[in-house]
PQR file with spaces between the fields and no chain letter, atoms N, CA, C, O and H, PARSE charges and radii, in Angstrom:
ATOM       1  N    MET     1     174.263  133.424  176.627 -0.4000 1.5000
ATOM       2  CA   MET     1     175.639  133.577  177.099 -0.0000 2.0000
ATOM       3  C    MET     1     175.726  134.741  178.098  0.5500 1.7000
ATOM       4  O    MET     1     176.460  134.654  179.083 -0.5500 1.4000
ATOM       5  N    ALA     2     174.986  135.823  177.852 -0.4000 1.5000
ATOM       6  CA   ALA     2     175.036  136.960  178.775 -0.0000 2.0000
ATOM       7  C    ALA     2     174.435  136.612  180.139  0.5500 1.7000
ATOM       8  O    ALA     2     174.894  137.118  181.163 -0.5500 1.4000
ATOM       9  H    ALA     2     174.390  135.894  177.052  0.4000 1.0000
ATOM      10  N    GLY     3     173.430  135.767  180.159 -0.4000 1.5000
ATOM      11  CA   GLY     3     172.819  135.353  181.419 -0.0000 2.0000
ATOM      12  C    GLY     3     173.761  134.562  182.284  0.5500 1.7000
ATOM      13  O    GLY     3     173.780  134.720  183.505 -0.5500 1.4000
ATOM      14  H    GLY     3     173.057  135.356  179.327  0.4000 1.0000
ATOM      15  N    LYS     4     174.555  133.701  181.649 -0.4000 1.5000
ATOM      16  CA   LYS     4     175.535  132.896  182.373 -0.0000 2.0000
ATOM      17  C    LYS     4     176.605  133.791  182.993  0.5500 1.7000
ATOM      18  O    LYS     4     177.013  133.590  184.137 -0.5500 1.4000
ATOM      19  H    LYS     4     174.540  133.573  180.657  0.4000 1.0000
ATOM      20  N    ARG     5     177.048  134.774  182.226 -0.4000 1.5000
ATOM      21  CA   ARG     5     178.086  135.705  182.723 -0.0000 2.0000
ATOM      22  C    ARG     5     177.547  136.533  183.887  0.5500 1.7000
ATOM      23  O    ARG     5     178.276  136.794  184.844 -0.5500 1.4000
ATOM      24  H    ARG     5     176.716  134.937  181.297  0.4000 1.0000
ATOM      25  N    ALA     6     176.296  136.945  183.818 -0.4000 1.5000
ATOM      26  CA   ALA     6     175.700  137.726  184.885 -0.0000 2.0000
ATOM      27  C    ALA     6     175.638  136.912  186.166  0.5500 1.7000
ATOM      28  O    ALA     6     175.853  137.443  187.255 -0.5500 1.4000
ATOM      29  H    ALA     6     175.704  136.732  183.041  0.4000 1.0000
ATOM      30  N    LYS     7     175.340  135.606  186.035 -0.4000 1.5000
ATOM      31  CA   LYS     7     175.297  134.724  187.217 -0.0000 2.0000
ATOM      32  C    LYS     7     176.682  134.606  187.844  0.5500 1.7000
ATOM      33  O    LYS     7     176.825  134.653  189.065 -0.5500 1.4000
ATOM      34  H    LYS     7     175.166  135.175  185.150  0.4000 1.0000
ATOM      35  N    GLU     8     177.713  134.451  186.989 -0.4000 1.5000
ATOM      36  CA   GLU     8     179.080  134.369  187.486 -0.0000 2.0000
ATOM      37  C    GLU     8     179.503  135.639  188.190  0.5500 1.7000
ATOM      38  O    GLU     8     180.126  135.587  189.250 -0.5500 1.4000
ATOM      39  H    GLU     8     177.597  134.412  185.997  0.4000 1.0000
ATOM      40  N    ASP     9     179.167  136.789  187.607 -0.4000 1.5000
ATOM      41  CA   ASP     9     179.496  138.061  188.226 -0.0000 2.0000
ATOM      42  C    ASP     9     178.783  138.224  189.570  0.5500 1.7000
ATOM      43  O    ASP     9     179.348  138.758  190.524 -0.5500 1.4000
ATOM      44  H    ASP     9     178.660  136.831  186.745  0.4000 1.0000
ATOM      45  N    LYS    10     177.531  137.755  189.630 -0.4000 1.5000
ATOM      46  CA   LYS    10     176.755  137.892  190.842 -0.0000 2.0000
ATOM      47  C    LYS    10     177.344  137.019  191.952  0.5500 1.7000
ATOM      48  O    LYS    10     177.306  137.404  193.121 -0.5500 1.4000
ATOM      49  H    LYS    10     177.071  137.321  188.854  0.4000 1.0000
ATOM      50  N    LYS    11     177.893  135.844  191.600 -0.4000 1.5000
ATOM      51  CA   LYS    11     178.512  134.994  192.598 -0.0000 2.0000
ATOM      52  C    LYS    11     179.755  135.631  193.168  0.5500 1.7000
ATOM      53  O    LYS    11     180.042  135.472  194.355 -0.5500 1.4000
ATOM      54  H    LYS    11     177.924  135.531  190.651  0.4000 1.0000
ATOM      55  N    LYS    12     180.501  136.351  192.345 -0.4000 1.5000
ATOM      56  CA   LYS    12     181.740  136.983  192.776 -0.0000 2.0000
ATOM      57  C    LYS    12     181.484  138.167  193.698  0.5500 1.7000
ATOM      58  O    LYS    12     182.208  138.369  194.672 -0.5500 1.4000
ATOM      59  H    LYS    12     180.267  136.480  191.381  0.4000 1.0000
ATOM      60  N    THR    13     180.486  138.924  193.399 -0.4000 1.5000
ATOM      61  CA   THR    13     180.178  140.107  194.208 -0.0000 2.0000
ATOM      62  C    THR    13     178.744  140.025  194.710  0.5500 1.7000
ATOM      63  O    THR    13     177.800  140.166  193.932 -0.5500 1.4000
ATOM      64  H    THR    13     179.898  138.759  192.608  0.4000 1.0000
ATOM      65  N    ASN    14     178.584  139.802  195.988 -0.4000 1.5000
ATOM      66  CA   ASN    14     177.232  139.685  196.559 -0.0000 2.0000
ATOM      67  C    ASN    14     176.783  141.001  197.170  0.5500 1.7000
ATOM      68  O    ASN    14     175.710  141.062  197.771 -0.5500 1.4000
ATOM      69  H    ASN    14     179.351  139.688  196.620  0.4000 1.0000
ATOM      70  N    GLY    15     177.569  142.045  197.033 -0.4000 1.5000
ATOM      71  CA   GLY    15     177.198  143.330  197.600 -0.0000 2.0000
ATOM      72  C    GLY    15     177.577  143.499  199.046  0.5500 1.7000
ATOM      73  O    GLY    15     177.717  144.629  199.514 -0.5500 1.4000
ATOM      74  H    GLY    15     178.441  141.996  196.546  0.4000 1.0000
ATOM      75  N    GLY    16     177.746  142.420  199.765 -0.4000 1.5000
ATOM      76  CA   GLY    16     178.088  142.499  201.194 -0.0000 2.0000
ATOM      77  C    GLY    16     179.545  142.195  201.461  0.5500 1.7000
ATOM      78  O    GLY    16     180.026  142.430  202.570 -0.5500 1.4000
ATOM      79  H    GLY    16     177.632  141.502  199.384  0.4000 1.0000
ATOM      80  N    ASN    17     180.244  141.690  200.502 -0.4000 1.5000
ATOM      81  CA   ASN    17     181.632  141.309  200.681 -0.0000 2.0000
ATOM      82  C    ASN    17     182.548  142.436  200.223  0.5500 1.7000
ATOM      83  O    ASN    17     182.711  142.660  199.024 -0.5500 1.4000
ATOM      84  H    ASN    17     179.854  141.499  199.601  0.4000 1.0000
ATOM      85  N    LEU    18     183.143  143.144  201.175 -0.4000 1.5000
ATOM      86  CA   LEU    18     183.982  144.291  200.829 -0.0000 2.0000
ATOM      87  C    LEU    18     185.452  143.955  200.938  0.5500 1.7000
ATOM      88  O    LEU    18     186.294  144.802  200.641 -0.5500 1.4000
ATOM      89  H    LEU    18     183.010  142.962  202.150  0.4000 1.0000
ATOM      90  N    GLY    19     185.785  142.760  201.350 -0.4000 1.5000
ATOM      91  CA   GLY    19     187.144  142.329  201.366 -0.0000 2.0000
ATOM      92  C    GLY    19     187.861  142.463  202.714  0.5500 1.7000
ATOM      93  O    GLY    19     189.017  142.054  202.820 -0.5500 1.4000
ATOM      94  H    GLY    19     185.101  142.072  201.591  0.4000 1.0000
ATOM      95  N    PHE    20     187.237  143.005  203.716 -0.4000 1.5000
ATOM      96  CA   PHE    20     187.891  143.169  205.011 -0.0000 2.0000
ATOM      97  C    PHE    20     187.311  142.220  206.075  0.5500 1.7000
ATOM      98  O    PHE    20     187.736  142.251  207.230 -0.5500 1.4000
ATOM      99  H    PHE    20     186.297  143.338  203.630  0.4000 1.0000
ATOM     100  N    GLU    21     186.392  141.421  205.705 -0.4000 1.5000
ATOM     101  CA   GLU    21     185.705  140.545  206.662 -0.0000 2.0000
ATOM     102  C    GLU    21     186.684  139.595  207.356  0.5500 1.7000
ATOM     103  O    GLU    21     186.614  139.402  208.570 -0.5500 1.4000
ATOM     104  H    GLU    21     186.047  141.395  204.767  0.4000 1.0000
ATOM     105  N    GLU    22     187.580  139.014  206.594 -0.4000 1.5000
ATOM     106  CA   GLU    22     188.546  138.058  207.176 -0.0000 2.0000
ATOM     107  C    GLU    22     189.427  138.730  208.218  0.5500 1.7000
ATOM     108  O    GLU    22     189.668  138.157  209.281 -0.5500 1.4000
ATOM     109  H    GLU    22     187.637  139.171  205.608  0.4000 1.0000
ATOM     110  N    LYS    23     189.919  139.948  207.929 -0.4000 1.5000
ATOM     111  CA   LYS    23     190.756  140.665  208.872 -0.0000 2.0000
ATOM     112  C    LYS    23     189.935  141.065  210.095  0.5500 1.7000
ATOM     113  O    LYS    23     190.447  141.036  211.214 -0.5500 1.4000
ATOM     114  H    LYS    23     189.724  140.413  207.066  0.4000 1.0000
ATOM     115  N    LEU    24     188.697  141.430  209.904 -0.4000 1.5000
ATOM     116  CA   LEU    24     187.819  141.810  211.007 -0.0000 2.0000
ATOM     117  C    LEU    24     187.580  140.592  211.924  0.5500 1.7000
ATOM     118  O    LEU    24     187.583  140.713  213.149 -0.5500 1.4000
ATOM     119  H    LEU    24     188.281  141.454  208.995  0.4000 1.0000
ATOM     120  N    TRP    25     187.374  139.428  211.306 -0.4000 1.5000
ATOM     121  CA   TRP    25     187.176  138.214  212.092 -0.0000 2.0000
ATOM     122  C    TRP    25     188.411  137.856  212.872  0.5500 1.7000
ATOM     123  O    TRP    25     188.313  137.449  214.030 -0.5500 1.4000
ATOM     124  H    TRP    25     187.372  139.330  210.310  0.4000 1.0000
ATOM     125  N    GLN    26     189.582  137.997  212.264 -0.4000 1.5000
ATOM     126  CA   GLN    26     190.843  137.719  212.960 -0.0000 2.0000
ATOM     127  C    GLN    26     191.056  138.666  214.111  0.5500 1.7000
ATOM     128  O    GLN    26     191.541  138.249  215.163 -0.5500 1.4000
ATOM     129  H    GLN    26     189.662  138.327  211.323  0.4000 1.0000
ATOM     130  N    ALA    27     190.704  139.948  213.948 -0.4000 1.5000
ATOM     131  CA   ALA    27     190.816  140.925  215.007 -0.0000 2.0000
ATOM     132  C    ALA    27     189.909  140.572  216.174  0.5500 1.7000
ATOM     133  O    ALA    27     190.297  140.697  217.336 -0.5500 1.4000
ATOM     134  H    ALA    27     190.310  140.287  213.094  0.4000 1.0000
ATOM     135  N    ALA    28     188.706  140.133  215.859 -0.4000 1.5000
ATOM     136  CA   ALA    28     187.760  139.726  216.915 -0.0000 2.0000
ATOM     137  C    ALA    28     188.317  138.527  217.683  0.5500 1.7000
ATOM     138  O    ALA    28     188.190  138.463  218.906 -0.5500 1.4000
ATOM     139  H    ALA    28     188.390  140.032  214.916  0.4000 1.0000
ATOM     140  N    ASP    29     188.921  137.592  216.985 -0.4000 1.5000
ATOM     141  CA   ASP    29     189.507  136.426  217.670 -0.0000 2.0000
ATOM     142  C    ASP    29     190.655  136.848  218.588  0.5500 1.7000
ATOM     143  O    ASP    29     190.810  136.308  219.684 -0.5500 1.4000
ATOM     144  H    ASP    29     189.024  137.644  215.992  0.4000 1.0000
ATOM     145  N    LYS    30     191.455  137.809  218.140 -0.4000 1.5000
ATOM     146  CA   LYS    30     192.574  138.290  218.980 -0.0000 2.0000
ATOM     147  C    LYS    30     192.049  139.026  220.206  0.5500 1.7000
ATOM     148  O    LYS    30     192.585  138.863  221.303 -0.5500 1.4000
ATOM     149  H    LYS    30     191.329  138.248  217.250  0.4000 1.0000
ATOM     150  N    MET    31     191.008  139.835  220.032 -0.4000 1.5000
ATOM     151  CA   MET    31     190.424  140.538  221.175 -0.0000 2.0000
ATOM     152  C    MET    31     189.823  139.577  222.184  0.5500 1.7000
ATOM     153  O    MET    31     189.940  139.775  223.393 -0.5500 1.4000
ATOM     154  H    MET    31     190.573  139.968  219.141  0.4000 1.0000
ATOM     155  N    ARG    32     189.187  138.547  221.683 -0.4000 1.5000
ATOM     156  CA   ARG    32     188.534  137.594  222.591 -0.0000 2.0000
ATOM     157  C    ARG    32     189.539  136.771  223.351  0.5500 1.7000
ATOM     158  O    ARG    32     189.330  136.481  224.530 -0.5500 1.4000
ATOM     159  H    ARG    32     189.091  138.386  220.701  0.4000 1.0000
ATOM     160  N    GLY    33     190.639  136.380  222.703 -0.4000 1.5000
ATOM     161  CA   GLY    33     191.651  135.574  223.359 -0.0000 2.0000
ATOM     162  C    GLY    33     191.067  134.317  223.929  0.5500 1.7000
ATOM     163  O    GLY    33     190.427  133.552  223.208 -0.5500 1.4000
ATOM     164  H    GLY    33     190.808  136.615  221.746  0.4000 1.0000
ATOM     165  N    HIS    34     191.270  134.078  225.214 -0.4000 1.5000
ATOM     166  CA   HIS    34     190.771  132.869  225.851 -0.0000 2.0000
ATOM     167  C    HIS    34     189.543  133.178  226.720  0.5500 1.7000
ATOM     168  O    HIS    34     189.227  132.431  227.647 -0.5500 1.4000
ATOM     169  H    HIS    34     191.790  134.700  225.800  0.4000 1.0000
ATOM     170  N    MET    35     188.871  134.259  226.420 -0.4000 1.5000
ATOM     171  CA   MET    35     187.688  134.638  227.179 -0.0000 2.0000
ATOM     172  C    MET    35     186.530  133.698  226.873  0.5500 1.7000
ATOM     173  O    MET    35     186.372  133.245  225.740 -0.5500 1.4000
ATOM     174  H    MET    35     189.127  134.866  225.667  0.4000 1.0000
ATOM     175  N    ASP    36     185.730  133.411  227.875 -0.4000 1.5000
ATOM     176  CA   ASP    36     184.554  132.588  227.691 -0.0000 2.0000
ATOM     177  C    ASP    36     183.545  133.298  226.772  0.5500 1.7000
ATOM     178  O    ASP    36     183.293  134.489  226.954 -0.5500 1.4000
ATOM     179  H    ASP    36     185.858  133.779  228.796  0.4000 1.0000
ATOM     180  N    PRO    37     182.971  132.599  225.802 -0.5600 1.5000
ATOM     181  CA   PRO    37     182.003  133.244  224.882  0.2800 2.0000
ATOM     182  C    PRO    37     180.821  133.899  225.612  0.5500 1.7000
ATOM     183  O    PRO    37     180.252  134.878  225.130 -0.5500 1.4000
ATOM     184  N    ALA    38     180.464  133.353  226.766 -0.4000 1.5000
ATOM     185  CA   ALA    38     179.349  133.944  227.508 -0.0000 2.0000
ATOM     186  C    ALA    38     179.718  135.337  228.024  0.5500 1.7000
ATOM     187  O    ALA    38     178.849  136.200  228.140 -0.5500 1.4000
ATOM     188  H    ALA    38     180.927  132.557  227.158  0.4000 1.0000
ATOM     189  N    GLU    39     180.984  135.562  228.330 -0.4000 1.5000
ATOM     190  CA   GLU    39     181.427  136.900  228.769 -0.0000 2.0000
ATOM     191  C    GLU    39     181.661  137.816  227.569  0.5500 1.7000
ATOM     192  O    GLU    39     181.382  139.013  227.627 -0.5500 1.4000
ATOM     193  H    GLU    39     181.691  134.861  228.236  0.4000 1.0000
ATOM     194  N    TYR    40     182.167  137.250  226.502 -0.4000 1.5000
ATOM     195  CA   TYR    40     182.502  138.046  225.306 -0.0000 2.0000
ATOM     196  C    TYR    40     181.254  138.630  224.666  0.5500 1.7000
ATOM     197  O    TYR    40     181.316  139.691  224.045 -0.5500 1.4000
ATOM     198  H    TYR    40     182.394  136.277  226.455  0.4000 1.0000
ATOM     199  N    LYS    41     180.129  137.955  224.808 -0.4000 1.5000
ATOM     200  CA   LYS    41     178.921  138.465  224.165 -0.0000 2.0000
ATOM     201  C    LYS    41     178.531  139.825  224.707  0.5500 1.7000
ATOM     202  O    LYS    41     177.926  140.615  223.982 -0.5500 1.4000
ATOM     203  H    LYS    41     180.079  137.093  225.312  0.4000 1.0000
ATOM     204  N    HIS    42     178.853  140.124  225.945 -0.4000 1.5000
ATOM     205  CA   HIS    42     178.514  141.428  226.516 -0.0000 2.0000
ATOM     206  C    HIS    42     179.309  142.530  225.843  0.5500 1.7000
ATOM     207  O    HIS    42     178.791  143.626  225.626 -0.5500 1.4000
ATOM     208  H    HIS    42     179.345  139.482  226.534  0.4000 1.0000
ATOM     209  N    ILE    43     180.538  142.258  225.515 -0.4000 1.5000
ATOM     210  CA   ILE    43     181.392  143.232  224.806 -0.0000 2.0000
ATOM     211  C    ILE    43     180.846  143.450  223.401  0.5500 1.7000
ATOM     212  O    ILE    43     180.706  144.588  222.955 -0.5500 1.4000
ATOM     213  H    ILE    43     180.958  141.368  225.691  0.4000 1.0000
ATOM     214  N    VAL    44     180.542  142.373  222.713 -0.4000 1.5000
ATOM     215  CA   VAL    44     180.075  142.478  221.336 -0.0000 2.0000
ATOM     216  C    VAL    44     178.711  143.172  221.274  0.5500 1.7000
ATOM     217  O    VAL    44     178.491  144.019  220.407 -0.5500 1.4000
ATOM     218  H    VAL    44     180.656  141.448  223.075  0.4000 1.0000
ATOM     219  N    LEU    45     177.822  142.833  222.157 -0.4000 1.5000
ATOM     220  CA   LEU    45     176.490  143.475  222.161 -0.0000 2.0000
ATOM     221  C    LEU    45     176.632  144.977  222.442  0.5500 1.7000
ATOM     222  O    LEU    45     175.904  145.783  221.863 -0.5500 1.4000
ATOM     223  H    LEU    45     178.001  142.145  222.861  0.4000 1.0000
ATOM     224  N    GLY    46     177.549  145.353  223.312 -0.4000 1.5000
ATOM     225  CA   GLY    46     177.807  146.790  223.574 -0.0000 2.0000
ATOM     226  C    GLY    46     178.312  147.499  222.343  0.5500 1.7000
ATOM     227  O    GLY    46     177.894  148.622  222.062 -0.5500 1.4000
ATOM     228  H    GLY    46     178.140  144.698  223.783  0.4000 1.0000
ATOM     229  N    LEU    47     179.217  146.860  221.590 -0.4000 1.5000
ATOM     230  CA   LEU    47     179.753  147.454  220.382 -0.0000 2.0000
ATOM     231  C    LEU    47     178.679  147.586  219.305  0.5500 1.7000
ATOM     232  O    LEU    47     178.626  148.590  218.594 -0.5500 1.4000
ATOM     233  H    LEU    47     179.557  145.947  221.818  0.4000 1.0000
ATOM     234  N    ILE    48     177.832  146.577  219.190 -0.4000 1.5000
ATOM     235  CA   ILE    48     176.724  146.641  218.236 -0.0000 2.0000
ATOM     236  C    ILE    48     175.767  147.770  218.600  0.5500 1.7000
ATOM     237  O    ILE    48     175.313  148.502  217.721 -0.5500 1.4000
ATOM     238  H    ILE    48     177.875  145.762  219.768  0.4000 1.0000
ATOM     239  N    PHE    49     175.457  147.917  219.874 -0.4000 1.5000
ATOM     240  CA   PHE    49     174.588  149.001  220.340 -0.0000 2.0000
ATOM     241  C    PHE    49     175.193  150.365  220.005  0.5500 1.7000
ATOM     242  O    PHE    49     174.492  151.251  219.515 -0.5500 1.4000
ATOM     243  H    PHE    49     175.825  147.323  220.589  0.4000 1.0000
ATOM     244  N    LEU    50     176.487  150.535  220.267 -0.4000 1.5000
ATOM     245  CA   LEU    50     177.144  151.818  219.978 -0.0000 2.0000
ATOM     246  C    LEU    50     177.115  152.108  218.474  0.5500 1.7000
ATOM     247  O    LEU    50     176.932  153.255  218.067 -0.5500 1.4000
ATOM     248  H    LEU    50     177.056  149.816  220.666  0.4000 1.0000
ATOM     249  N    LYS    51     177.293  151.078  217.656 -0.4000 1.5000
ATOM     250  CA   LYS    51     177.244  151.276  216.189 -0.0000 2.0000
ATOM     251  C    LYS    51     175.826  151.689  215.762  0.5500 1.7000
ATOM     252  O    LYS    51     175.663  152.556  214.905 -0.5500 1.4000
ATOM     253  H    LYS    51     177.441  150.146  217.987  0.4000 1.0000
ATOM     254  N    TYR    52     174.819  151.074  216.354 -0.4000 1.5000
ATOM     255  CA   TYR    52     173.437  151.409  216.030 -0.0000 2.0000
ATOM     256  C    TYR    52     173.135  152.869  216.408  0.5500 1.7000
ATOM     257  O    TYR    52     172.540  153.604  215.619 -0.5500 1.4000
ATOM     258  H    TYR    52     174.951  150.369  217.051  0.4000 1.0000
ATOM     259  N    ILE    53     173.539  153.278  217.590 -0.4000 1.5000
ATOM     260  CA   ILE    53     173.299  154.652  218.036 -0.0000 2.0000
ATOM     261  C    ILE    53     174.065  155.633  217.158  0.5500 1.7000
ATOM     262  O    ILE    53     173.547  156.700  216.827 -0.5500 1.4000
ATOM     263  H    ILE    53     174.022  152.681  218.231  0.4000 1.0000
ATOM     264  N    SER    54     175.276  155.289  216.782 -0.4000 1.5000
ATOM     265  CA   SER    54     176.082  156.141  215.911 -0.0000 2.0000
ATOM     266  C    SER    54     175.426  156.320  214.558  0.5500 1.7000
ATOM     267  O    SER    54     175.410  157.425  214.016 -0.5500 1.4000
ATOM     268  H    SER    54     175.696  154.422  217.050  0.4000 1.0000
ATOM     269  N    ASP    55     174.884  155.240  214.004 -0.4000 1.5000
ATOM     270  CA   ASP    55     174.201  155.333  212.705 -0.0000 2.0000
ATOM     271  C    ASP    55     172.885  156.086  212.799  0.5500 1.7000
ATOM     272  O    ASP    55     172.483  156.769  211.857 -0.5500 1.4000
ATOM     273  H    ASP    55     174.897  154.343  214.444  0.4000 1.0000
ATOM     274  N    ALA    56     172.215  155.958  213.938 -0.4000 1.5000
ATOM     275  CA   ALA    56     170.913  156.592  214.104 -0.0000 2.0000
ATOM     276  C    ALA    56     171.033  158.104  214.202  0.5500 1.7000
ATOM     277  O    ALA    56     170.152  158.836  213.751 -0.5500 1.4000
ATOM     278  H    ALA    56     172.541  155.403  214.703  0.4000 1.0000
ATOM     279  N    PHE    57     172.126  158.567  214.794 -0.4000 1.5000
ATOM     280  CA   PHE    57     172.310  159.987  214.963 -0.0000 2.0000
ATOM     281  C    PHE    57     173.435  160.453  214.106  0.5500 1.7000
ATOM     282  O    PHE    57     173.757  161.641  214.104 -0.5500 1.4000
ATOM     283  H    PHE    57     172.842  157.973  215.161  0.4000 1.0000
């Protein structure tokens, strides 16, 4: 019985789901608007690079 409960708890919390992902995705959609995905990737890659540098230092 304890093993089944542990599996259920593991499904509910995967460690990566903090509850803000949906709002973050909606914000990204609003920022992108009607921009072509090929152009938007430059913005996103720049933000990812800045996050990486911020974490590194």
